[in-house]
C-alpha positions as CSV (number, residue, x, y, z in Angstrom):
1,M,-14.1,1.0,42.8
2,Q,-10.5,1.8,43.3
3,V,-9.5,-1.2,41.2
4,N,-11.8,-0.1,38.5
5,S,-10.4,3.4,38.5
6,A,-6.8,2.1,38.4
7,F,-7.5,-0.1,35.4
8,S,-9.3,2.8,33.6
9,T,-6.3,5.0,34.1
10,A,-4.0,2.3,32.7
11,A,-6.2,1.7,29.8
12,T,-6.3,5.4,29.0
13,A,-2.5,5.6,29.1
14,S,-2.2,2.5,26.9
15,T,-4.5,4.0,24.2
16,A,-2.0,6.8,23.5
17,T,0.8,4.3,22.8
18,N,-0.8,1.2,21.3
19,P,-4.4,0.6,20.1
20,V,-3.9,-3.2,20.4
21,Q,-2.7,-3.0,24.0
22,S,-5.6,-0.6,24.7
23,S,-8.1,-3.2,23.4
24,D,-6.4,-5.9,25.6
25,Y,-6.6,-3.7,28.7
26,Q,-10.3,-3.0,28.0
27,T,-11.1,-6.7,27.5
28,F,-9.3,-7.6,30.8
29,L,-11.1,-4.8,32.6
30,N,-14.5,-5.9,31.3
31,M,-13.8,-9.5,32.3
32,L,-12.6,-8.4,35.8
33,T,-15.7,-6.2,36.2
34,V,-18.1,-9.1,35.3
35,Q,-16.2,-11.4,37.6
36,M,-16.6,-9.0,40.5
37,R,-20.3,-8.4,39.8
38,N,-21.1,-12.1,39.6
39,Q,-19.0,-13.4,42.6
40,D,-20.7,-15.1,45.5
41,P,-21.3,-12.3,48.1
42,L,-21.1,-15.0,50.9
43,N,-17.8,-16.2,49.5
44,P,-16.1,-13.3,47.7
45,M,-12.8,-13.7,45.9
46,A,-9.8,-12.7,48.0
47,A,-8.0,-9.5,47.2
48,T,-4.8,-11.6,46.7
49,D,-6.5,-13.4,43.8
50,F,-7.2,-10.1,42.1
51,A,-3.6,-9.1,42.7
52,V,-2.4,-12.4,41.1
53,Q,-4.6,-11.7,38.0
54,L,-3.3,-8.2,37.7
55,A,0.4,-9.4,38.0
56,T,-0.2,-12.1,35.4
57,F,-1.7,-9.6,32.9
58,S,1.0,-7.1,33.5
59,S,3.6,-9.7,32.8
60,V,2.0,-10.7,29.5
61,E,1.6,-7.0,28.5
62,Q,5.3,-6.4,29.2
63,Q,6.2,-9.4,27.1
64,M,4.1,-8.0,24.3
65,Q,6.0,-4.7,24.5
66,T,9.3,-6.5,24.5
67,N,8.3,-8.5,21.4
68,Q,7.2,-5.2,19.6
69,L,10.6,-3.6,20.5
70,L,12.5,-6.6,19.1
71,S,10.4,-6.6,15.9
72,A,11.2,-2.9,15.5
73,L,14.9,-3.5,16.0
74,L,14.9,-6.4,13.6
75,G,13.0,-4.3,11.1
76,R,15.6,-1.5,11.3
77,S,18.4,-4.1,10.9
78,G,16.7,-5.5,7.8
79,L,16.3,-1.9,6.5
80,A,20.0,-1.3,6.9
81,E,20.8,-4.5,5.0
82,M,18.4,-3.6,2.2
83,S,19.9,-0.2,1.7
84,G,22.5,-2.2,-0.4
85,W,19.6,-3.1,-2.7
86,V,19.1,0.5,-3.8
87,G,20.3,1.0,-7.3
88,M,20.0,-2.7,-8.2
89,E,17.2,-4.2,-10.3
90,A,14.5,-6.2,-8.7
91,R,12.7,-9.1,-10.4
92,I,8.9,-8.7,-9.7
93,Y,5.7,-10.2,-11.1
94,S,3.3,-7.3,-10.2
95,G,3.8,-5.2,-13.3
96,A,5.8,-2.1,-14.1
97,H,5.5,1.6,-14.5
98,F,6.2,2.6,-18.1
99,D,7.4,6.2,-18.8
100,G,8.8,5.6,-22.3
101,T,11.8,3.6,-21.2
102,P,11.9,0.0,-22.5
103,I,11.3,-2.6,-19.7
104,D,13.3,-5.8,-19.4
105,L,11.0,-8.9,-19.1
106,A,11.8,-12.5,-18.1
107,P,9.3,-14.8,-19.8
108,D,9.2,-18.4,-18.8
109,P,7.5,-20.5,-21.5
110,A,5.6,-23.7,-20.5
111,L,7.3,-27.0,-21.1
112,G,6.4,-28.3,-24.5
113,A,5.1,-25.0,-25.8
114,E,5.3,-24.5,-29.6
115,R,4.3,-20.9,-29.6
116,N,4.3,-18.1,-27.0
117,F,2.5,-14.9,-26.9
118,L,3.3,-11.9,-24.7
119,I,0.1,-10.2,-23.5
120,V,0.4,-6.6,-22.2
121,R,-2.4,-5.0,-20.2
122,N,-2.8,-1.4,-19.1
123,Q,-3.8,-0.3,-15.6
124,D,-7.5,-0.8,-16.5
125,G,-6.9,-4.4,-17.4
126,A,-7.4,-3.8,-21.2
127,I,-5.1,-5.6,-23.6
128,V,-2.9,-3.1,-25.4
129,E,-0.5,-5.5,-27.2
130,T,-0.2,-9.2,-28.0
131,V,3.1,-10.2,-29.6
132,E,4.5,-13.6,-30.4
133,I,8.0,-14.2,-29.0
134,P,10.4,-17.1,-29.8
135,T,9.9,-20.2,-27.7
136,E,13.5,-20.3,-26.6
137,T,13.3,-16.6,-25.4
138,H,13.9,-16.1,-21.7
139,T,14.7,-12.4,-21.9
140,Y,12.7,-9.8,-23.8
141,Q,12.8,-6.0,-23.9
142,W,9.4,-4.5,-24.2
143,A,9.6,-1.2,-26.0
144,G,6.0,0.0,-25.1
145,L,5.0,1.1,-28.6
146,D,1.6,1.1,-30.2
147,A,0.7,-0.1,-33.7
148,D,1.9,3.2,-35.2
149,G,5.3,2.9,-33.4
150,E,4.4,5.6,-30.9
151,P,5.0,5.2,-27.1
152,L,2.1,4.0,-25.1
153,P,0.7,6.4,-22.4
154,T,2.7,6.6,-19.2
155,G,1.3,4.3,-16.5
156,R,1.3,0.9,-15.0
157,Y,1.3,-2.2,-17.2
158,T,1.2,-5.9,-16.4
159,F,2.5,-8.8,-18.5
160,E,1.4,-12.4,-19.2
161,L,2.8,-15.2,-21.3
162,E,0.3,-17.5,-23.1
163,S,2.0,-20.8,-24.1
164,R,0.3,-22.9,-26.8
165,M,0.7,-26.3,-28.4
166,G,-1.2,-26.1,-31.6
167,D,-4.5,-24.5,-30.8
168,E,-4.4,-25.6,-27.2
169,V,-3.4,-23.1,-24.5
170,L,-1.0,-24.9,-22.2
171,D,-0.6,-22.2,-19.7
172,T,-1.1,-18.5,-19.0
173,S,1.3,-17.1,-16.4
174,P,2.5,-13.7,-15.2
175,V,5.8,-12.4,-16.6
176,A,8.5,-11.0,-14.3
177,A,10.0,-7.6,-15.0
178,Y,13.3,-6.2,-13.9
179,L,12.9,-2.7,-12.3
180,P,15.4,-0.4,-10.6
181,I,15.1,0.0,-6.8
182,V,14.8,3.7,-5.9
183,E,14.4,3.4,-2.2
184,A,14.0,1.0,0.8
185,R,11.5,1.9,3.5
186,L,10.2,0.6,6.8
187,E,6.4,1.1,6.9
188,A,4.2,-0.3,9.6
189,G,6.9,-2.8,10.5
190,M,7.1,-4.0,6.9
191,L,10.1,-3.6,4.6
192,V,9.0,-2.1,1.3
193,L,10.8,-1.1,-1.8
194,V,10.1,1.9,-3.9
195,L,10.3,1.4,-7.7
196,P,9.9,3.8,-10.6
197,G,6.6,5.6,-10.8
198,G,6.2,5.4,-7.0
199,M,5.4,1.7,-7.0
200,L,5.6,0.1,-3.5
201,V,6.3,-3.6,-3.2
202,D,6.8,-5.9,-0.3
203,S,10.4,-6.9,-0.2
204,S,9.4,-10.5,0.4
205,T,7.8,-10.6,-3.1
206,I,11.2,-9.9,-4.8
207,S,12.2,-13.1,-6.6
208,G,15.6,-11.9,-7.8
209,L,18.2,-9.1,-7.9
210,R,20.7,-8.2,-10.5
211,Q,23.1,-5.3,-11.3
212,P,21.8,-2.7,-13.7
213,R,22.3,-3.7,-17.4
214,P,24.6,-1.5,-19.5
215,T,22.8,1.0,-21.7
216,P,24.0,2.5,-25.0
217,A,25.3,6.0,-24.8
218,P,24.7,8.5,-27.7
219,D,28.2,7.8,-29.0
220,G,27.7,4.0,-29.0
221,A,29.7,3.4,-25.8
222,L,28.2,1.4,-22.9
223,V,27.4,3.0,-19.6
224,G,26.2,1.6,-16.3
225,L,27.2,-1.4,-14.2
226,Y,27.8,-4.9,-15.4
C-alpha cells in the first residue's frame, strides 16, 4: 500500500505540470497494481524487482522532460530567427484577407495551357470572380473589385488557377499570394506567423519570402523597400 500511495502522489504532482506525463504515470501505476494483484503468493516478486521497475520508469520520465526542455529551447531559438521575417512578405497558398488593398498573386499555369482563368472564392466557398489572365503571366495583382468596380466585402478569399487546352481542363491548382508578416509567435511548441486580418499560418507552410514591393505615393513617388 505504501508503494501505491507513493505512485499516487507522484501522479498527482505530474498532473499539474504535464497531462501526458500524468497519463504515463497512471498507466504505469495501473500496470504495477495488476502485476501485484496477480503475482504468485507462494513466489512473490522481490522488492528489488519493483525498485528496478521504478528506477527504469523514472529514467524514461526524466528523458521525456529533457526532450521537452530541448524542444522548448529550439522553439525559442527558431522564434528569434523568425523575428527577422516580420515586415517581409510571405508566399502562401491558403488564401488571403482582403480589406480593400490589392493582393499580389503568383499564378503558375500548367505546361501546354492555352488559356488560364483565375477563380476567386469567398470564405463561404462561393465563386465571386473568374477572370482570364495571359498564359505567360506569373505575377498578377488582384484588385478585389466586383462587376460594378466596387470593392468586394472585407474577408478571406482563396484563389485557384484553371489551365485549359481548348475545351479540356488540364489542371486546377491553388494560387499563391504574397502577404506581409505582422508577427511571429510560438504557440504550443509550434512557430506560427500572423498575417493581415489575424490569419495564423504554420511557418513550415511558407513557400517563399520577399522584401515588400514599392507602392506608389500620392505624388507618384515610390515608397517602401525594394
